[in-house]
Biopython code that builds the backbone (N, CA, C, O; Angstrom):
import numpy as np
from Bio.PDB.StructureBuilder import StructureBuilder

atoms = [
    (1, "UNK", "N", (40.438, 128.574, 41.231)),
    (1, "UNK", "CA", (39.504, 127.725, 41.909)),
    (1, "UNK", "C", (40.256, 126.503, 42.464)),
    (1, "UNK", "O", (41.058, 125.887, 41.762)),
    (2, "UNK", "N", (39.991, 126.174, 43.696)),
    (2, "UNK", "CA", (40.663, 125.049, 44.342)),
    (2, "UNK", "C", (39.708, 123.865, 44.444)),
    (2, "UNK", "O", (38.518, 124.029, 44.711)),
    (3, "UNK", "N", (40.242, 122.697, 44.229)),
    (3, "UNK", "CA", (39.452, 121.477, 44.378)),
    (3, "UNK", "C", (39.369, 121.122, 45.853)),
    (3, "UNK", "O", (40.341, 121.299, 46.587)),
    (4, "UNK", "N", (38.229, 120.628, 46.293)),
    (4, "UNK", "CA", (38.117, 120.225, 47.701)),
    (4, "UNK", "C", (38.994, 119.010, 47.986)),
    (4, "UNK", "O", (39.209, 118.163, 47.119)),
    (5, "UNK", "N", (39.483, 118.944, 49.191)),
    (5, "UNK", "CA", (40.325, 117.821, 49.614)),
    (5, "UNK", "C", (39.448, 116.827, 50.355)),
    (5, "UNK", "O", (38.734, 117.190, 51.290)),
    (6, "UNK", "N", (39.505, 115.600, 49.942)),
    (6, "UNK", "CA", (38.734, 114.536, 50.573)),
    (6, "UNK", "C", (39.528, 114.010, 51.771)),
    (6, "UNK", "O", (40.347, 113.101, 51.632)),
    (7, "UNK", "N", (39.277, 114.590, 52.944)),
    (7, "UNK", "CA", (40.053, 114.208, 54.135)),
    (7, "UNK", "C", (39.754, 112.783, 54.583)),
    (7, "UNK", "O", (40.606, 112.144, 55.200)),
    (8, "UNK", "N", (38.562, 112.275, 54.287)),
    (8, "UNK", "CA", (38.258, 110.882, 54.652)),
    (8, "UNK", "C", (39.163, 109.933, 53.882)),
    (8, "UNK", "O", (39.681, 108.968, 54.442)),
    (9, "UNK", "N", (39.349, 110.209, 52.602)),
    (9, "UNK", "CA", (40.213, 109.354, 51.782)),
    (9, "UNK", "C", (41.658, 109.465, 52.266)),
    (9, "UNK", "O", (42.356, 108.456, 52.358)),
    (10, "UNK", "N", (42.111, 110.679, 52.575)),
    (10, "UNK", "CA", (43.470, 110.864, 53.088)),
    (10, "UNK", "C", (43.652, 110.081, 54.381)),
    (10, "UNK", "O", (44.664, 109.404, 54.565)),
    (11, "UNK", "N", (42.675, 110.172, 55.272)),
    (11, "UNK", "CA", (42.746, 109.434, 56.534)),
    (11, "UNK", "C", (42.837, 107.936, 56.321)),
    (11, "UNK", "O", (43.565, 107.246, 57.035)),
    (12, "UNK", "N", (42.098, 107.428, 55.339)),
    (12, "UNK", "CA", (42.133, 105.998, 55.043)),
    (12, "UNK", "C", (43.504, 105.600, 54.495)),
    (12, "UNK", "O", (44.045, 104.559, 54.867)),
    (13, "UNK", "N", (44.065, 106.432, 53.609)),
    (13, "UNK", "CA", (45.396, 106.143, 53.078)),
    (13, "UNK", "C", (46.451, 106.183, 54.186)),
    (13, "UNK", "O", (47.341, 105.334, 54.235)),
    (14, "UNK", "N", (46.343, 107.167, 55.065)),
    (14, "UNK", "CA", (47.304, 107.290, 56.158)),
    (14, "UNK", "C", (47.222, 106.084, 57.083)),
    (14, "UNK", "O", (48.250, 105.566, 57.520)),
    (15, "UNK", "N", (46.008, 105.634, 57.385)),
    (15, "UNK", "CA", (45.847, 104.463, 58.248)),
    (15, "UNK", "C", (46.404, 103.220, 57.562)),
    (15, "UNK", "O", (47.053, 102.394, 58.203)),
    (16, "UNK", "N", (46.153, 103.085, 56.269)),
    (16, "UNK", "CA", (46.687, 101.935, 55.531)),
    (16, "UNK", "C", (48.218, 101.946, 55.537)),
    (16, "UNK", "O", (48.844, 100.900, 55.707)),
    (17, "UNK", "N", (48.816, 103.114, 55.354)),
    (17, "UNK", "CA", (50.282, 103.221, 55.379)),
    (17, "UNK", "C", (50.817, 102.864, 56.764)),
    (17, "UNK", "O", (51.814, 102.151, 56.879)),
    (18, "UNK", "N", (50.160, 103.357, 57.817)),
    (18, "UNK", "CA", (50.576, 103.025, 59.186)),
    (18, "UNK", "C", (50.454, 101.525, 59.443)),
    (18, "UNK", "O", (51.343, 100.917, 60.040)),
    (19, "UNK", "N", (49.350, 100.935, 58.991)),
    (19, "UNK", "CA", (49.151, 99.494, 59.188)),
    (19, "UNK", "C", (50.221, 98.685, 58.451)),
    (19, "UNK", "O", (50.749, 97.709, 58.983)),
    (20, "UNK", "N", (50.536, 99.105, 57.213)),
    (20, "UNK", "CA", (51.584, 98.420, 56.447)),
    (20, "UNK", "C", (52.937, 98.534, 57.149)),
    (20, "UNK", "O", (53.682, 97.558, 57.232)),
    (21, "UNK", "N", (53.250, 99.728, 57.651)),
    (21, "UNK", "CA", (54.519, 99.937, 58.352)),
    (21, "UNK", "C", (54.582, 99.096, 59.615)),
    (21, "UNK", "O", (55.611, 98.487, 59.905)),
    (22, "UNK", "N", (53.482, 99.057, 60.374)),
    (22, "UNK", "CA", (53.451, 98.266, 61.606)),
    (22, "UNK", "C", (53.620, 96.779, 61.301)),
    (22, "UNK", "O", (54.314, 96.070, 62.029)),
    (23, "UNK", "N", (52.989, 96.310, 60.234)),
    (23, "UNK", "CA", (53.115, 94.905, 59.851)),
    (23, "UNK", "C", (54.557, 94.587, 59.444)),
    (23, "UNK", "O", (55.096, 93.546, 59.820)),
    (24, "UNK", "N", (55.172, 95.478, 58.684)),
    (24, "UNK", "CA", (56.570, 95.293, 58.283)),
    (24, "UNK", "C", (57.481, 95.222, 59.512)),
    (24, "UNK", "O", (58.315, 94.323, 59.626)),
    (25, "UNK", "N", (57.311, 96.184, 60.431)),
    (25, "UNK", "CA", (58.148, 96.222, 61.630)),
    (25, "UNK", "C", (57.956, 94.976, 62.483)),
    (25, "UNK", "O", (58.914, 94.463, 63.060)),
    (26, "UNK", "N", (56.729, 94.492, 62.565)),
    (26, "UNK", "CA", (56.473, 93.281, 63.344)),
    (26, "UNK", "C", (57.217, 92.093, 62.726)),
    (26, "UNK", "O", (57.765, 91.257, 63.444)),
    (27, "UNK", "N", (57.232, 92.024, 61.402)),
    (27, "UNK", "CA", (57.971, 90.961, 60.730)),
    (27, "UNK", "C", (59.461, 91.045, 61.003)),
    (27, "UNK", "O", (60.117, 90.025, 61.213)),
    (28, "UNK", "N", (59.999, 92.268, 61.002)),
    (28, "UNK", "CA", (61.423, 92.457, 61.312)),
    (28, "UNK", "C", (61.699, 92.032, 62.746)),
    (28, "UNK", "O", (62.703, 91.372, 63.017)),
    (29, "UNK", "N", (60.817, 92.405, 63.664)),
    (29, "UNK", "CA", (60.996, 92.026, 65.070)),
    (29, "UNK", "C", (60.980, 90.504, 65.220)),
    (29, "UNK", "O", (61.804, 89.947, 65.944)),
    (30, "UNK", "N", (60.052, 89.832, 64.544)),
    (30, "UNK", "CA", (59.996, 88.373, 64.619)),
    (30, "UNK", "C", (61.268, 87.743, 64.052)),
    (30, "UNK", "O", (61.797, 86.788, 64.620)),
    (31, "UNK", "N", (61.753, 88.274, 62.942)),
    (31, "UNK", "CA", (62.980, 87.759, 62.332)),
    (31, "UNK", "C", (64.170, 87.926, 63.271)),
    (31, "UNK", "O", (64.990, 87.019, 63.412)),
    (32, "UNK", "N", (64.259, 89.079, 63.906)),
    (32, "UNK", "CA", (65.344, 89.310, 64.865)),
    (32, "UNK", "C", (65.216, 88.378, 66.060)),
    (32, "UNK", "O", (66.218, 87.877, 66.571)),
    (33, "UNK", "N", (63.985, 88.144, 66.508)),
    (33, "UNK", "CA", (63.745, 87.234, 67.623)),
    (33, "UNK", "C", (64.219, 85.820, 67.311)),
    (33, "UNK", "O", (64.757, 85.132, 68.178)),
    (34, "UNK", "N", (64.015, 85.391, 66.066)),
    (34, "UNK", "CA", (64.467, 84.062, 65.647)),
    (34, "UNK", "C", (65.994, 83.974, 65.629)),
    (34, "UNK", "O", (66.562, 82.883, 65.680)),
    (35, "UNK", "N", (66.651, 85.130, 65.555)),
    (35, "UNK", "CA", (68.117, 85.178, 65.566)),
    (35, "UNK", "C", (68.659, 85.391, 66.979)),
    (35, "UNK", "O", (69.867, 85.533, 67.170)),
    (36, "UNK", "N", (67.754, 85.412, 67.976)),
    (36, "UNK", "CA", (68.180, 85.547, 69.363)),
    (36, "UNK", "C", (68.184, 86.970, 69.891)),
    (36, "UNK", "O", (68.594, 87.200, 71.029)),
    (37, "UNK", "N", (67.738, 87.931, 69.089)),
    (37, "UNK", "CA", (67.684, 89.324, 69.540)),
    (37, "UNK", "C", (66.270, 89.570, 70.048)),
    (37, "UNK", "O", (65.325, 89.670, 69.265)),
    (38, "UNK", "N", (66.137, 89.667, 71.359)),
    (38, "UNK", "CA", (64.798, 89.698, 71.949)),
    (38, "UNK", "C", (64.361, 91.065, 72.450)),
    (38, "UNK", "O", (63.170, 91.276, 72.681)),
    (39, "UNK", "N", (65.277, 91.985, 72.622)),
    (39, "UNK", "CA", (64.917, 93.294, 73.152)),
    (39, "UNK", "C", (64.749, 94.282, 71.997)),
    (39, "UNK", "O", (65.626, 95.105, 71.733)),
    (40, "UNK", "N", (63.610, 94.186, 71.317)),
    (40, "UNK", "CA", (63.325, 95.023, 70.164)),
    (40, "UNK", "C", (61.980, 95.694, 70.391)),
    (40, "UNK", "O", (60.997, 95.042, 70.741)),
    (41, "UNK", "N", (61.950, 96.996, 70.187)),
    (41, "UNK", "CA", (60.711, 97.764, 70.325)),
    (41, "UNK", "C", (60.297, 98.209, 68.927)),
    (41, "UNK", "O", (61.117, 98.734, 68.174)),
    (42, "UNK", "N", (59.054, 98.006, 68.585)),
    (42, "UNK", "CA", (58.576, 98.408, 67.263)),
    (42, "UNK", "C", (57.563, 99.543, 67.416)),
    (42, "UNK", "O", (56.604, 99.437, 68.180)),
    (43, "UNK", "N", (57.794, 100.625, 66.680)),
    (43, "UNK", "CA", (56.893, 101.785, 66.726)),
    (43, "UNK", "C", (56.833, 102.439, 65.357)),
    (43, "UNK", "O", (57.830, 102.500, 64.637)),
    (44, "UNK", "N", (55.665, 102.921, 65.015)),
    (44, "UNK", "CA", (55.499, 103.747, 63.820)),
    (44, "UNK", "C", (55.425, 105.181, 64.318)),
    (44, "UNK", "O", (54.555, 105.516, 65.122)),
    (45, "UNK", "N", (56.330, 106.029, 63.848)),
    (45, "UNK", "CA", (56.349, 107.423, 64.264)),
    (45, "UNK", "C", (56.205, 108.307, 63.035)),
    (45, "UNK", "O", (56.482, 107.882, 61.913)),
    (46, "UNK", "N", (55.771, 109.533, 63.259)),
    (46, "UNK", "CA", (55.534, 110.464, 62.155)),
    (46, "UNK", "C", (56.383, 111.712, 62.323)),
    (46, "UNK", "O", (56.790, 112.061, 63.431)),
    (47, "UNK", "N", (56.640, 112.368, 61.222)),
    (47, "UNK", "CA", (57.361, 113.635, 61.250)),
    (47, "UNK", "C", (58.562, 113.597, 60.340)),
    (47, "UNK", "O", (58.805, 112.611, 59.644)),
    (48, "UNK", "N", (59.314, 114.684, 60.354)),
    (48, "UNK", "CA", (60.552, 114.757, 59.583)),
    (48, "UNK", "C", (61.465, 113.678, 60.170)),
    (48, "UNK", "O", (61.651, 113.612, 61.385)),
    (49, "UNK", "N", (62.027, 112.844, 59.316)),
    (49, "UNK", "CA", (62.683, 111.605, 59.757)),
    (49, "UNK", "C", (63.707, 111.800, 60.873)),
    (49, "UNK", "O", (63.605, 111.163, 61.922)),
    (50, "UNK", "N", (64.689, 112.669, 60.661)),
    (50, "UNK", "CA", (65.745, 112.830, 61.673)),
    (50, "UNK", "C", (65.170, 113.337, 62.988)),
    (50, "UNK", "O", (65.522, 112.826, 64.051)),
    (51, "UNK", "N", (64.303, 114.322, 62.935)),
    (51, "UNK", "CA", (63.721, 114.866, 64.169)),
    (51, "UNK", "C", (62.859, 113.838, 64.892)),
    (51, "UNK", "O", (62.896, 113.750, 66.119)),
    (52, "UNK", "N", (62.086, 113.063, 64.139)),
    (52, "UNK", "CA", (61.219, 112.059, 64.754)),
    (52, "UNK", "C", (62.046, 110.989, 65.459)),
    (52, "UNK", "O", (61.729, 110.593, 66.581)),
    (53, "UNK", "N", (63.101, 110.523, 64.803)),
    (53, "UNK", "CA", (63.940, 109.486, 65.422)),
    (53, "UNK", "C", (64.724, 110.066, 66.598)),
    (53, "UNK", "O", (64.873, 109.403, 67.624)),
    (54, "UNK", "N", (65.229, 111.297, 66.461)),
    (54, "UNK", "CA", (65.927, 111.926, 67.591)),
    (54, "UNK", "C", (65.012, 112.039, 68.802)),
    (54, "UNK", "O", (65.442, 111.789, 69.928)),
    (55, "UNK", "N", (63.761, 112.410, 68.584)),
    (55, "UNK", "CA", (62.796, 112.486, 69.685)),
    (55, "UNK", "C", (62.592, 111.140, 70.346)),
    (55, "UNK", "O", (62.533, 111.051, 71.573)),
    (56, "UNK", "N", (62.485, 110.099, 69.552)),
    (56, "UNK", "CA", (62.313, 108.751, 70.089)),
    (56, "UNK", "C", (63.549, 108.316, 70.868)),
    (56, "UNK", "O", (63.427, 107.711, 71.933)),
    (57, "UNK", "N", (64.730, 108.615, 70.351)),
    (57, "UNK", "CA", (65.979, 108.256, 71.024)),
    (57, "UNK", "C", (66.076, 108.962, 72.375)),
    (57, "UNK", "O", (66.514, 108.368, 73.360)),
    (58, "UNK", "N", (65.667, 110.224, 72.418)),
    (58, "UNK", "CA", (65.737, 110.980, 73.679)),
    (58, "UNK", "C", (64.866, 110.381, 74.758)),
    (58, "UNK", "O", (65.199, 110.479, 75.939)),
    (59, "UNK", "N", (63.752, 109.758, 74.383)),
    (59, "UNK", "CA", (62.861, 109.189, 75.405)),
    (59, "UNK", "C", (63.136, 107.707, 75.678)),
    (59, "UNK", "O", (62.440, 107.086, 76.481)),
    (60, "UNK", "N", (64.144, 107.143, 75.016)),
    (60, "UNK", "CA", (64.472, 105.730, 75.179)),
    (60, "UNK", "C", (65.850, 105.596, 75.813)),
    (60, "UNK", "O", (66.855, 106.007, 75.234)),
    (61, "UNK", "N", (65.884, 105.016, 77.005)),
    (61, "UNK", "CA", (67.162, 104.851, 77.706)),
    (61, "UNK", "C", (67.923, 103.656, 77.144)),
    (61, "UNK", "O", (67.323, 102.685, 76.680)),
    (62, "UNK", "N", (69.233, 103.738, 77.192)),
    (62, "UNK", "CA", (70.108, 102.621, 76.845)),
    (62, "UNK", "C", (69.730, 101.959, 75.520)),
    (62, "UNK", "O", (69.378, 100.781, 75.477)),
    (63, "UNK", "N", (69.809, 102.728, 74.459)),
    (63, "UNK", "CA", (69.435, 102.157, 73.166)),
    (63, "UNK", "C", (70.588, 102.241, 72.179)),
    (63, "UNK", "O", (71.512, 103.040, 72.335)),
    (64, "UNK", "N", (70.509, 101.405, 71.173)),
    (64, "UNK", "CA", (71.408, 101.431, 70.030)),
    (64, "UNK", "C", (70.538, 101.723, 68.819)),
    (64, "UNK", "O", (69.585, 100.994, 68.544)),
    (65, "UNK", "N", (70.859, 102.776, 68.102)),
    (65, "UNK", "CA", (70.120, 103.118, 66.887)),
    (65, "UNK", "C", (70.776, 102.365, 65.740)),
    (65, "UNK", "O", (71.971, 102.520, 65.490)),
    (66, "UNK", "N", (69.998, 101.558, 65.050)),
    (66, "UNK", "CA", (70.506, 100.814, 63.903)),
    (66, "UNK", "C", (69.664, 101.185, 62.700)),
    (66, "UNK", "O", (68.435, 101.147, 62.751)),
    (67, "UNK", "N", (70.335, 101.544, 61.617)),
    (67, "UNK", "CA", (69.596, 101.957, 60.425)),
    (67, "UNK", "C", (70.396, 101.670, 59.177)),
    (67, "UNK", "O", (71.610, 101.473, 59.225)),
    (68, "UNK", "N", (69.699, 101.650, 58.063)),
    (68, "UNK", "CA", (70.377, 101.534, 56.788)),
    (68, "UNK", "C", (70.522, 102.930, 56.207)),
    (68, "UNK", "O", (69.844, 103.867, 56.630)),
    (69, "UNK", "N", (71.405, 103.056, 55.246)),
    (69, "UNK", "CA", (71.641, 104.339, 54.602)),
    (69, "UNK", "C", (71.672, 104.141, 53.101)),
    (69, "UNK", "O", (72.149, 103.119, 52.609)),
    (70, "UNK", "N", (71.163, 105.122, 52.376)),
    (70, "UNK", "CA", (71.240, 105.071, 50.919)),
    (70, "UNK", "C", (72.670, 105.314, 50.449)),
    (70, "UNK", "O", (73.005, 105.009, 49.304)),
    (71, "UNK", "N", (73.508, 105.854, 51.313)),
    (71, "UNK", "CA", (74.896, 106.116, 50.958)),
    (71, "UNK", "C", (75.055, 107.265, 49.987)),
    (71, "UNK", "O", (75.975, 107.274, 49.170)),
    (72, "UNK", "N", (74.153, 108.243, 50.076)),
    (72, "UNK", "CA", (74.268, 109.404, 49.190)),
    (72, "UNK", "C", (75.481, 110.235, 49.567)),
    (72, "UNK", "O", (75.898, 110.275, 50.724)),
    (73, "UNK", "N", (76.025, 110.884, 48.580)),
    (73, "UNK", "CA", (77.120, 111.813, 48.839)),
    (73, "UNK", "C", (76.944, 113.005, 47.918)),
    (73, "UNK", "O", (76.067, 113.021, 47.054)),
    (74, "UNK", "N", (77.776, 113.982, 48.114)),
    (74, "UNK", "CA", (77.761, 115.149, 47.233)),
    (74, "UNK", "C", (76.446, 115.896, 47.250)),
    (74, "UNK", "O", (75.882, 116.153, 48.313)),
    (75, "UNK", "N", (75.959, 116.244, 46.074)),
    (75, "UNK", "CA", (74.755, 117.078, 45.948)),
    (75, "UNK", "C", (73.529, 116.373, 46.507)),
    (75, "UNK", "O", (72.702, 117.007, 47.163)),
    (76, "UNK", "N", (73.395, 115.068, 46.260)),
    (76, "UNK", "CA", (72.237, 114.342, 46.782)),
    (76, "UNK", "C", (72.137, 114.441, 48.290)),
    (76, "UNK", "O", (71.051, 114.620, 48.840)),
    (77, "UNK", "N", (73.268, 114.324, 48.950)),
    (77, "UNK", "CA", (73.279, 114.415, 50.412)),
    (77, "UNK", "C", (72.989, 115.852, 50.855)),
    (77, "UNK", "O", (72.283, 116.073, 51.839)),
    (78, "UNK", "N", (73.538, 116.822, 50.125)),
    (78, "UNK", "CA", (73.330, 118.223, 50.481)),
    (78, "UNK", "C", (71.862, 118.601, 50.326)),
    (78, "UNK", "O", (71.308, 119.298, 51.175)),
    (79, "UNK", "N", (71.235, 118.149, 49.256)),
    (79, "UNK", "CA", (69.836, 118.494, 48.994)),
    (79, "UNK", "C", (68.901, 117.740, 49.929)),
    (79, "UNK", "O", (68.003, 118.335, 50.525)),
    (80, "UNK", "N", (69.108, 116.428, 50.062)),
    (80, "UNK", "CA", (68.202, 115.601, 50.842)),
    (80, "UNK", "C", (68.592, 115.498, 52.308)),
    (80, "UNK", "O", (67.766, 115.123, 53.140)),
    (81, "UNK", "N", (69.826, 115.823, 52.636)),
    (81, "UNK", "CA", (70.289, 115.673, 54.007)),
    (81, "UNK", "C", (70.604, 114.219, 54.291)),
    (81, "UNK", "O", (70.369, 113.349, 53.453)),
    (82, "UNK", "N", (71.117, 113.967, 55.434)),
    (82, "UNK", "CA", (71.422, 112.593, 55.819)),
    (82, "UNK", "C", (70.877, 112.353, 57.218)),
    (82, "UNK", "O", (71.373, 112.899, 58.203)),
    (83, "UNK", "N", (69.851, 111.526, 57.277)),
    (83, "UNK", "CA", (69.259, 111.188, 58.572)),
    (83, "UNK", "C", (70.296, 110.464, 59.426)),
    (83, "UNK", "O", (70.438, 110.750, 60.615)),
    (84, "UNK", "N", (71.019, 109.525, 58.815)),
    (84, "UNK", "CA", (72.031, 108.765, 59.562)),
    (84, "UNK", "C", (73.104, 109.694, 60.124)),
    (84, "UNK", "O", (73.503, 109.561, 61.281)),
    (85, "UNK", "N", (73.563, 110.623, 59.311)),
    (85, "UNK", "CA", (74.588, 111.563, 59.758)),
    (85, "UNK", "C", (74.062, 112.416, 60.913)),
    (85, "UNK", "O", (74.756, 112.616, 61.909)),
    (86, "UNK", "N", (72.856, 112.907, 60.778)),
    (86, "UNK", "CA", (72.281, 113.755, 61.841)),
    (86, "UNK", "C", (72.142, 112.975, 63.142)),
    (86, "UNK", "O", (72.439, 113.498, 64.217)),
    (87, "UNK", "N", (71.690, 111.725, 63.048)),
    (87, "UNK", "CA", (71.550, 110.912, 64.255)),
    (87, "UNK", "C", (72.902, 110.611, 64.884)),
    (87, "UNK", "O", (73.049, 110.675, 66.104)),
    (88, "UNK", "N", (73.883, 110.285, 64.062)),
    (88, "UNK", "CA", (75.212, 109.979, 64.589)),
    (88, "UNK", "C", (75.812, 111.182, 65.303)),
    (88, "UNK", "O", (76.500, 111.028, 66.312)),
    (89, "UNK", "N", (75.558, 112.361, 64.790)),
    (89, "UNK", "CA", (76.138, 113.573, 65.370)),
    (89, "UNK", "C", (75.361, 114.133, 66.560)),
    (89, "UNK", "O", (75.948, 114.770, 67.434)),
    (90, "UNK", "N", (74.042, 113.902, 66.603)),
    (90, "UNK", "CA", (73.221, 114.603, 67.599)),
    (90, "UNK", "C", (72.461, 113.718, 68.575)),
    (90, "UNK", "O", (71.825, 114.242, 69.489)),
    (91, "UNK", "N", (72.501, 112.399, 68.420)),
    (91, "UNK", "CA", (71.667, 111.563, 69.287)),
    (91, "UNK", "C", (72.281, 111.320, 70.660)),
    (91, "UNK", "O", (71.557, 111.087, 71.628)),
    (92, "UNK", "N", (73.612, 111.370, 70.756)),
    (92, "UNK", "CA", (74.248, 111.053, 72.026)),
    (92, "UNK", "C", (74.220, 109.561, 72.335)),
    (92, "UNK", "O", (74.601, 109.150, 73.431)),
    (93, "UNK", "N", (73.775, 108.753, 71.388)),
    (93, "UNK", "CA", (73.708, 107.304, 71.543)),
    (93, "UNK", "C", (74.535, 106.656, 70.439)),
    (93, "UNK", "O", (74.822, 107.298, 69.429)),
    (94, "UNK", "N", (74.919, 105.401, 70.615)),
    (94, "UNK", "CA", (75.619, 104.722, 69.525)),
    (94, "UNK", "C", (74.675, 104.524, 68.335)),
    (94, "UNK", "O", (73.504, 104.183, 68.503)),
    (95, "UNK", "N", (75.205, 104.743, 67.140)),
    (95, "UNK", "CA", (74.425, 104.595, 65.915)),
    (95, "UNK", "C", (75.188, 103.641, 64.996)),
    (95, "UNK", "O", (76.341, 103.890, 64.645)),
    (96, "UNK", "N", (74.534, 102.556, 64.614)),
    (96, "UNK", "CA", (75.099, 101.581, 63.690)),
    (96, "UNK", "C", (74.440, 101.808, 62.333)),
    (96, "UNK", "O", (73.225, 101.657, 62.199)),
    (97, "UNK", "N", (75.226, 102.165, 61.339)),
    (97, "UNK", "CA", (74.707, 102.430, 59.992)),
    (97, "UNK", "C", (75.191, 101.327, 59.063)),
    (97, "UNK", "O", (76.388, 101.055, 58.967)),
    (98, "UNK", "N", (74.249, 100.702, 58.385)),
    (98, "UNK", "CA", (74.552, 99.600, 57.488)),
    (98, "UNK", "C", (74.109, 99.996, 56.081)),
    (98, "UNK", "O", (72.976, 100.432, 55.881)),
    (99, "UNK", "N", (74.993, 99.844, 55.125)),
    (99, "UNK", "CA", (74.630, 100.104, 53.730)),
    (99, "UNK", "C", (73.807, 98.916, 53.234)),
    (99, "UNK", "O", (74.235, 97.769, 53.369)),
    (100, "UNK", "N", (72.637, 99.176, 52.664)),
    (100, "UNK", "CA", (71.793, 98.056, 52.208)),
    (100, "UNK", "C", (72.438, 97.333, 51.033)),
    (100, "UNK", "O", (73.167, 97.926, 50.237)),
    (101, "UNK", "N", (72.150, 96.040, 50.945)),
    (101, "UNK", "CA", (72.641, 95.266, 49.809)),
    (101, "UNK", "C", (71.556, 95.259, 48.749)),
    (101, "UNK", "O", (70.371, 95.142, 49.059)),
    (102, "UNK", "N", (71.966, 95.385, 47.508)),
    (102, "UNK", "CA", (70.987, 95.394, 46.414)),
    (102, "UNK", "C", (70.964, 94.096, 45.678)),
    (102, "UNK", "O", (70.196, 93.937, 44.729)),
]
sb = StructureBuilder()
sb.init_structure("model")
sb.init_model(0)
sb.init_chain("A")
sb.init_seg("    ")
for serial, (resi, resn, name, xyz) in enumerate(atoms, 1):
    if name == "N":
        sb.init_residue(resn, " ", resi, " ")
    sb.init_atom(name, np.array(xyz, "f"), 0.0, 1.0, " ", f" {name:<3s}", serial, name[0])
structure = sb.get_structure()
């Protein structure tokens, strides 16, 4: 027996997650603007991470992809893949990868 899925609740959670992501990105854009970086586009996109970002890069002319990386190696990287690695190899655009500070 399967339990029914409450799609209204899922939709509300998804909207809340999108709103949180958009608010976070807006804060990052404002912070960059205060540092003199004014050409920043903020978007919330969905899908498998590497494919979603590759799609966005393909439709954006003259861009620099900047991202952080968990710095996984070995089995973790093999199992989870590397979005940064995939973008660097397949985007055709410059990719700046920064290891986050803890």
